[in-house]
N, C-alpha and C positions, 0 to 999 in steps of 0.2 A: 719758223723762219729758217730758210735753208742756210747752210754754212757757205761762206764766201771765199772764193779762191782767185788770186791774181796770177795769170799766166804771163810769163816774161820770156819772149823768144824773138830774135830778129828774123827768123825764118817763118814767113807767114803761113806756109803749108803745115809746118809742125805746130805752130800756135793754133791754127784752125782745127787740126786733128785732135789736139789735147782739149781745146774748148768744147768741141762737139761731144766728146766722150764724157767730159765732166758734167756738161749740161744734161746729158741723157741720164746720168746717175742722180740728178736732182740738185746739183750744186749751183750757186749763183756765181757766174764767171765773168771776170773782166780781163782785158788783154793789154799788155804794154809791149812795145817793140824794141826798146833799148833800156839801158840801165838808168838813165836820168828820168825817163818817163816812169819807170818802175818805182823809183824812190818817191816821186811826186804822187803817184796813184796810191801807193801803200800808205802814205801819210794821210791822204784825204779819205780813202775808202776803208781803211782799217780792216783788211781782209783777215780771215782766220788762218789762211795758208797762202804762201807765195811759192809757185813752181817756177824756179829760176834757172834759165840757161846760163852756162858758164861763159862760153865764147860769144861776146857781143861787142859791137863797136862802142866807142866813147868811154863806157865804164863796164868792166867785165863783171861777171856774176859774183866773184869772190869779194870785190869791193862793194857791190850792192849789198850783199849779205852783211858785211862788216858795218856798213852805215846804218842798215836797218836795226842791227843789234845795239848800236850806240844811241839811236833815237828813242826817247822815252815813249813816244806814241806807237812805235812798232817793235820795241825790244822783246815783247813776248809773242810776236807773230811766228807761227811755224814756217819753216823754210825747207823745201826739197830742191836739191840741185839737179839739173838735167845737163848731161854732158856726153859727148862722143868719146871722151877720154876714159880709159879703164885703168889708168896707172894709179897705183896706191898713193903716190905723192899728191895727185890731184884730189883724191878722196880726203886725204888728211888736210889739205889746204881748205877744202870746202867745209869740213867739220870744224876746223879751227876758226874759220870765219863766222861760224854760227849756224851752219846748216844742221837740220835734224835728221835728214836722210839723203840718199844719193841714188839716182836712177841713171843707168847707162843706156845711151841710144845705140841702136834702135830698141824700143820696148813695145810690148803689146798692151792693149787697153786693160787686160785683166791685171797685169802687174801694176800698171799706173794706178788703177782704182784701189787695188789692195794696199799699196803704199800710202796713198792719200788718206784712205779710211783709217789705217793704222796710226799715222802721224797725228791726225785730228783727234782720234780717240785718246792717245797718250797725252796730248796737250790738254784735253778736257779733264783728264784724271789729275794731271799736275796742278791745274787751276783750282781743283777741289781739295787739294791737300793743305793741311796746316803747315805754314812755313816753320813753326816752332817745333812741332812733334813729328811731322811727316805723315800724320794720320789723316784719313779721309775727313772732310768737313761736313757741314750741314746738309749740302745737297746729296752727297753719297749716303749719309746716315738716313735721310728720308727715303731715298730710293731703295735702300736695303730693307727697311721695315715695310715699305709699301709692297715690295716684291713678296715678302713673307705673307703679308695679309692677302694679297691678290691670289697667290698660289695656295692659300689655305693651309700653310705649313704651321707646325707647332714651334713656338719660339718663346724666349724670354728677353725682355729689355731691361738692362741694368743701367740706371742713370746715376753717375757718381760725380760728386764735387768735393772740394776740400773745405774743411772747417778751419776758421781762424786764419785763412790764407792772406787776407788783406793786412792783418796785423804783422804777419811774417814778411810780406812784401814791403810794407812801409818801413819796417825795422832794418831788414837786411838788404833791401834794394832790388831793382828789377832783374839784375843779372842772376842773383841767387833765387829770386822768385821763378825765373824761367827755368833754372836748373831743377827746381822742385817739380814744376809742371812736366818737364821732360822725364824725370824719374817716375812720376805717377803714370805717364803714358807707357813706359817700359813695364811697370808692375802689372798694369792691366793687360798688356799684350802677352806677357809671360803666363799669366793666369789663364787667359782665354785659350792660348795655344796648348797649355798643359791639359785642360779639361775638355776643350771643344775642338781643338785641332783646326782643320780646314773648314769646319762647320761654324766657326766663330767669326765675329766681326767686331772691330774696335774703331770708334770714330772720336774725333775731338771737336766738340761743339764750339769751343772757344774759351779763353780764360782758363779757369780751373774746372771746367765742366767736360765730362766725357760720357759717351754712350757705348755700351757693348750689347751685341745681340748673339745669344747662344741658345742651344737646345735647352728646353725647360728642366730636364733631369740633372743638368750640371750647373744651373744658375747659382744655387746656394754654395756649391763647392768653389765656384769662381769668386763669389763675394767674400767668402771666408778667407780664401787665399790672398785676395787683394788687401783686405783689412790687416791680416797678419803681416804681410810683406811691407805694407806701408808703415805700420807701427814699428816694425823692426828697422826700417831704413830712415825714418824721420829723425831719429836720434842723431844721425850723422850731419844733419843740417843745423844743429844748434850747438852752442857751447856746452861743455860738460856740466858746469854748474846749473845751467838752465834745465838740462835733462834730469839732473839729480833732484831738483826741487819741483819739477813738473810744470813750470811756468816761466815766462819771461817778464821782466819788469821794464815797463816803457813809460816815459814821461809824456803826458798828453799836452795839448796846445795851451792848457792853463797852468802847466807846470806841476800837475799832480801825477804822482807815480801810480801806475795801474799794473795789476797782475793779469797777464793774458795767457790762456792755456796754449800748449804746443799745438801745432797744426795736426788735424786728423782728417779722416775721410769718411763720408757718409754715402751709402748706396741704397737706392730704391729699386725694387724689382717688380715688374709686371709680367705675368706669364699667361699663356693660353691654356695652362692646366686648369684654371678656374673660370676663365671667361674667354670669349672670342672678341676680337677687335675689328671694328668696321673700317678703320683707317689709321694712318700713322699717328695723327694727333691724339687719338684716344689712348693708344699704347703709351706714348710718351707722357701724357697727362697722368695716367695711373702711376707710372714709375716715378714721376716728379712728386706726386702725393706721398708715396711710400718713402721717398728720400727725406721729406719733411719730418716724417715719423722718426726716421733714423737719427736725424739731427737733434732730437730731444735727449738722446743719450749723451752722457758727459764725454765719452770716448768714441773712437772710431767704431762704426756700427753699420749694419744693413737692416733693411726691413723689406719683407716680401708680402705682396698682396695675396691673401688666402681667402678672400671673400668670393664665394661662388655666385655667379650670375647665370641663372638658367635661361 
């Protein structure tokens, strides 16, 4: 399905020029001739992007952008302002009102299409980021692994999640639980950057689940570093007495005191060193299986698939 764009300009010649060029590039285009019509169409059509002229009768582009950002139906819609004014103050007003980019008239089709493509790409990337950790989410994780499979590249998938996280979250509350997840994200990012650099990838599946994709020869180094860093930092999330005895005491719903271990991390590793993967799901499935093996250990641990498949 093509991405949709709403063109808003009171000059019919400019609106037609923009519409024709966008349609030629494969976009689904609608047109509005003033601010009120733009607000109405944006609410009903839910376009991916609004190309918005600044100088219009009735409601100018700044006010339209402001209203679109305040409306829950259009608050995440990308906006590019079109204007004949090149003053810095006008650009600031547009960006403050909620615009993502600014194009000065006159412009050529190449610049127009480049800015539209760039704005839509950034919006898509932002939608796929975890709001808690800022890491790529499930869509980007799948795309990254599928790219590695399609290009027949060597890679390892590390699937990590936290042990005893629910107990920690229930006892300490969601704010502290979120802090622990954010700390885990940083630990993974640091380890992947140290050993894989630009060849590494870290994504946040959701909750306390993470996926990293790295070259096979550094997979164990990354896992070891993550385990060591996590076990070193987790102590700071508990009271000193809990750390010293190695568990927390929690009263369950029946009023019975239970001893629960401190949170740990388990990592499963699937690698193309011992087998090839036909698709994303197969690689993640093997990494998940290995993670279950790692969870059998009492402490933070990792398990790597070493079963050769000819």
